[in-house]
C-alpha positions, -999 to +999 in steps of 0.1 A: +416+403-027+380+417-023+347+401-029+317+421-039+327+454-027+303+482-033+319+516-028+299+532-006+323+564-019+308+562-055+277+563-047+279+588-022+296+607-051+265+601-077+244+608-052+256+652-043+263+646-079+222+645-086+218+669-059+236+693-071+212+692-104+185+698-086+202+724-069+208+744-104+168+738-111+152+773-119+139+790-082+103+789-089+100+755-094+120+754-057+097+773-041+069+753-050+055+738-024+049+702-039+076+701-051+097+709-018+082+688-004+086+657-032+123+665-031+127+666+008+111+628+008+132+616-017+163+630+003+154+616+032+146+580+016+184+587-002+193+590+034+176+555+042+187+537+010+223+545+018+225+532+057+204+502+046+235+495+020+262+502+046+249+480+072+236+456+042+272+443+039+287+416+057+325+421+062+346+386+063+382+393+075+406+367+060+441+358+071+460+328+053+497+320+046+493+316+010+533+320+009+562+305+029+566+273+042+527+267+045+519+274+013+508+245+004+480+244+029+473+283+025+471+286-011+440+259-014+427+273+020+424+305-002+410+289-035+379+278-011+372+317-010+368+320-047+339+297-047+325+311-015+291+327-024+288+364-019+253+364+000+239+349+034+203+352+045+201+379+017+226+402+031+259+409+004+288+395+021+325+407+012+356+383+016+387+410+023+416+381+023+453+388+032+486+361+030+505+361+063+535+345+046+533+316+078+546+345+099+533+348+137+540+387+132+523+391+099+492+372+110+487+397+141+490+427+119+464+416+092+443+410+122+448+441+135+442+456+104+411+434+093+394+446+130+404+482+133+404+496+094+384+471+077+361+467+104+352+431+098+323+411+115+345+381+117+378+368+110+392+335+092+424+324+094+455+315+100+464+287+080+487+271+110+488+269+147+512+296+157+498+322+135+459+314+147+471+314+186+491+349+181+457+362+171+436+353+195+448+386+222+438+408+186+402+397+185+395+396+220+401+428+222+383+440+195+352+417+205+355+403+170+349+363+162+375+341+151+372+315+132+406+289+128+419+268+101+444+252+122+442+227+144+461+227+179+437+225+208+456+255+225+440+279+203+406+269+219+410+250+250+404+259+278+373+286+266+389+317+292+377+354+284+402+356+253+389+322+235+352+333+244+357+344+210+374+320+189+365+288+175+380+264+153+370+240+121+400+214+125+394+185+145+416+185+175+450+166+177+434+142+201+408+129+175+437+120+152+460+107+176+430+085+193+426+070+161+465+068+152+475+053+182+445+025+179+456+016+144+495+012+153+484-010+182+462-033+163+491-034+134+510-048+162+535-016+169+551-021+200+576+015+200+580+043+184+601+067+172+591+104+171+603+137+152+578+168+147+579+206+144+595+227+173+568+252+173+527+247+187+518+224+160+546+194+169+541+201+206+506+194+201+507+159+185+534+149+207+517+160+238+483+142+224+501+114+215+519+106+243+486+107+263+474+076+248+511+055+248+501+040+280+465+026+272+481+012+237+505-005+255+534+015+233+564+027+243+577+061+227+618+053+227+630+087+215+617+120+205+633+146+182+627+179+167+629+202+137+619+237+123+598+240+093+626+256+076+651+231+082+668+214+052+686+185+067+670+162+098+703+136+097+712+137+131+675+139+144+670+107+122+702+086+128+688+088+167+660+079+162+671+048+146+697+041+167+666+032+191+653+007+165+613+018+168+586-005+151+575+027+139+582+063+135+553+093+135+564+124+119+543+155+137+545+177+112+523+197+084+530+200+046+559+196+024+578+198+051+572+167+065+583+147+039+621+158+048+621+134+074+607+110+054+635+110+028+656+112+052+645+079+070+644+058+036+679+070+027+688+054+058+669+022+051+645+022+078+619-007+071+595-002+102+560+019+095+558+051+092+527+075+102+522+108+094+495+135+111+462+151+092+487+185+086+499+168+056+469+162+030+472+182+003+485+172-036+523+190-030+528+166+001+523+135-026+540+153-053+572+153-035+569+129-014+564+102-048+568+067-039+585+070-006+551+073+010+534+042-003+523+018+026+523+051+052+495+056+074+475+087+087+442+096+103+423+121+082+390+136+083+362+119+058+367+145+036+399+133+020+382+100+012+343+113+005+339+095-026+350+060-002+324+062+024+290+043+025+262+063+014+248+061+043+273+088+062+259+124+063+292+136+052+295+122+023+273+141+005+279+177+020+317+167+006+308+160-029+286+186-036+317+207-025+338+190-051+316+194-076+313+234-064+350+238-067+359+215-096+337+240-115+359+272-105+392+249-104+389+222-129+428+213-126+428+214-092+422+185-063+404+199-035+420+190-001+416+186+035+424+225+039+402+234+012+376+218+030+384+231+060+382+271+048+347+258+031+336+249+064+339+282+079+315+293+049+288+266+066+290+277+096+287+316+086+254+305+068+239+286+099+248+314+127+246+346+106+204+344+100+205+337+135+224+370+142+203+396+118+173+385+140+189+406+168+216+431+150+230+449+123+259+442+105+289+465+112+281+471+145+297+455+179+260+442+186+262+421+151+293+406+160+284+393+193+254+382+182+273+360+155+296+347+182+272+335+202+251+322+172+283+303+166+288+292+202+253+273+196+258+256+164+238+223+168+245+193+143+258+212+116+269+180+090+299+191+071+328+182+049+344+167+079+320+160+107+292+166+123+292+201+144+280+203+181+296+235+195+287+247+234+302+272+257+333+246+265+336+235+233+340+256+200+350+229+180+323+206+181+331+176+165+329+142+175+350+106+166+329+107+134+353+137+123+385+115+113+389+077+094+426+063+089+444+067+056+468+046+038+492+061+011+490+040-020+504+053-054+497+083-047+464+082-034+445+086-006+430+054+009+404+044+031+421+022+058+398-007+067 
């Protein structure tokens, strides 16, 4: 997918055609000194115009998981780019969007193409943490900034020589697990069983939750793992249920997170069930159905934007985006992941005007200036929180960036 692409070849061919017409003009006219000077000035002016057009366009490379196990997350993200303005600070913007099929190898291949062949000014993506982590080496080698739409803290922390170029828009697992563990404690939960993905996403959630159990006076009785593509988790669920926990945390994302839920319900589990913010999309609600009722999860404020108080600045930004999205996709509901993608645009809208003061798009200097401007993002209100980045924090959210949500009758409800 390519938006607002201005073909240099087309302009160049047209210019040659016009110049050939001029060359066929009678020689007596060409020999005329005034005309010769006029034509020379016109050709020089044409060259300046062509150069200006080349540098005027900002290229944004995008890789998302529009197919594969994370498609329920990647498709909403991809849709967000369809409503993004194609001009920022008077500069045309081209979005080059590729699908990595939820495969880290494909994500790396896409990133190499974007930075080496398409010469993009920035890379956005990918949808999931394993893909985004795999992309870090590529963008750092190319000295090209990247904004990930996946949540793992490892994508940006610590900010070393490689992650110097990398930022992300989802909240850290630590934000979400702080809210989730507090809710468990307040609800009287004492013991917890965990089942999560056997990849960087699941490990990140489990690690951050485990850091908080002593503070919340929680006891983890069992921890099990499964793959995103597994079709059965019966063995793992039986082990968890044998320990009889008060609550089960499913550390998974997208529709694959429904599998442990269904198995728990089929086996008669009656305790509380918690998910992560990685499940927030309509497909998850559809697949989980009534079995989801009564479950809890931490979420970005966007998910319950209309339920926020009017005094919350995130509410207006979120509702404005929802209105824009509804105009383009009237039969779809924008979700948390759609909002993550939109926040990459809000960051670009903030940073591009700053970068343009010192460099032109399409240059190494512009990529460096854009990186610096993103790192300096200050008090930027987005659909999920207020961003204040720094040299050591390439995400920038504080505790305003999450709320607790309860699933009731297929709807996200702000938990009081």
